[in-house]
N, C-alpha and C positions, 0 to 999 in steps of 0.2 A: 504494500500500500504506500502511496506517495502523497505527500501533502502538497499544497499549492506552492510551497517554498522550495521543493526539490523536484528534480527530474531524475529519471533512471540514471544511475551511475554518478550522481552528485551526493556528497555527504554534507555539504555546508548548508546550514540554516542561518538566516540572518541573526536570530536571537542567540544561537550557539556561538557565532563569531563574536558578537558583542560581549557575551559572558567570557569567552576566551581572552579577548583583548583587555577587558576589565581585570581579569585575574592576572594577566601578565603585568599590567601596570601596578596592581596591588603588590605583586610579588617583588617587583623591582623597588617600589617605595622610595626609600632614602637614596638608593643608588641611582635613581633616575635624574638626580639634580647635578648640574654643573654650574659652578660659580667661578669667578675669577680669583686666583691667588692674590696675595697682597702685592705681588709683582705684576699683576694685570694679565696673567696667562690663564686660559681655561684650566680648571682643576676639578675634574669629575669626582664626585663622591664614590663612584664605582671603583676608583683606584684603591679604596679601603675595604673592598669585599674580603670577608674572612677575618677582619680585625675587630676587636672591641674598640668602640669609639666613644669619646666624651666630647660632645659639642658644647661650646660655651660662647655666649655673647659677651664680649669684653669691652672695656673702656679704659683710657689712660689717666683720667682725672677723677676717679671715683673712690669713695672710701674703701671699696673692695679691690681696688687695683693691686694692692700687695698680694692678692691671691695668685698673681702671675708666678710668684716664687714657688708656691705650693703646686701649681699646675705643672711647672717645669720639673719640679722634684718628682712628682708621680709619673710624669712622662718618662723621665730618665729611668725610674725604678722598673716600669713595666713594658717599655717599648720593645725590648727583645723577646717578650712573650706574646707579641701580637696586639699591642695596645697603642692607640694614637689619640692625641687630643687635637681638635680642630678649633681654632679661635676665629670668631666672627666679630670684628669691631663694629660697634653700632653707636650712633649718636642720638638715640631715642630718649634718653633720660637725663635731664638736667644739662644738656649740651656737654656731656663729660667725655666725648670723643670727637673734638672739633678738628683734629689734624687730618692731613692728607694721608694716603696709604704709605707713602714714603716716610712721613714723620712718625706714623704709628710703628712701622717696621723698625726704624732707628731707635725709637723709645724702648720698644720691647726687647730688642737685642742688647742695647747698652745698659739699660737700668735693671732688666730681669734676666738677661742671657737666654731669652726664649729661643728654643730650637724646634719646637713642635710647629706643624703647618699653620700658617695664618692666612686668612682669606681677605679679600678687599672689603672695605667698609660697606655695610648693607644696612637696611632698615629691618628691625625685628618686630615692628608693631606699626599699626596705622595703615593709611590708604596706600602707602608705598612699600608695604611689607614684602620682603623677599619671598618668593614661592617656597623655598626651603622652610622658612619660619611659619608660613601659612600651613604647611604640612605638619610641622612639629606641634603647632598650637591648636590645630583643628582636627587632625586625622589620626592621632596616635592613641586615642582611647582614654577611658576614664582614669583619673589619677595622674595622667601625664599631660593631656591636652589642656589648654587654657592660655590666656594672654600672658605674655612676658611682662612682668611688673617692674623689673630693674635689671641692671647689668649683672653679669656673672651668674645667670641662670644656666644650669647644666643638664644635659640630656645624655643618658647612658644608652648605648646601642650595642646589641649583642652581635656575635659573629655573622649572623644571618641578615643583619640590617634592620632588625626590629628594635624600636625604641622601647626599652624595658623599665627605665626609671627616670624620674626628674628630680633635681635637687635645686632648691631655691638659693638665692645669692648668699645668705648668711651661713650656709653649710659649706665649710671650707673644703677644697679639693683633697687635702690630706687628712680629713676627718675619718674616723673609724667607719662611719656610715658609708662614705664614698669608697674608701679603699676596700672594704669588705665586699661591696657590690661589684667593684672591678675584679677582684680576685675570684669571686663566684663566676663571673662571666668568662674569665680566662681559663677556668678548669675544663 
């Protein structure tokens, strides 16, 4: 028996194709985004497939800016086990990231010896919100999704690209809460 959507020898149904395409997009999720590195070159998140990722919106003139030290410390501690931190400078809160990408890069490397990957400045909230942050704040599920309220909000991503935890700015990167979560994902 053939429906009006198929002819003999055809397997594709429009609805099935739509479901398959939707599943492919959902499966790629985080890895479907490409943003520019702090040097202005395309840097696909797909480059980090198989790694545990901590995504952080950062700022150079914030009360939480000293967290750069702890971020670099945990990056150094876990990077050889398949862990990476991705920094996303944003000027959404109190104009605390006013500099250019070059100024941000210089600040991070000179003041905090940052070696983890940094991306170009983006917006993490509002009408100009970067698509990555629209995904993180709207499509990651209960307990993780929700507006970014300040600098240094952290998202932990498992080796399959699934966002598994969110940590608010006051939780320091080297806290037991975050390091235990990272270690759990690295196992």
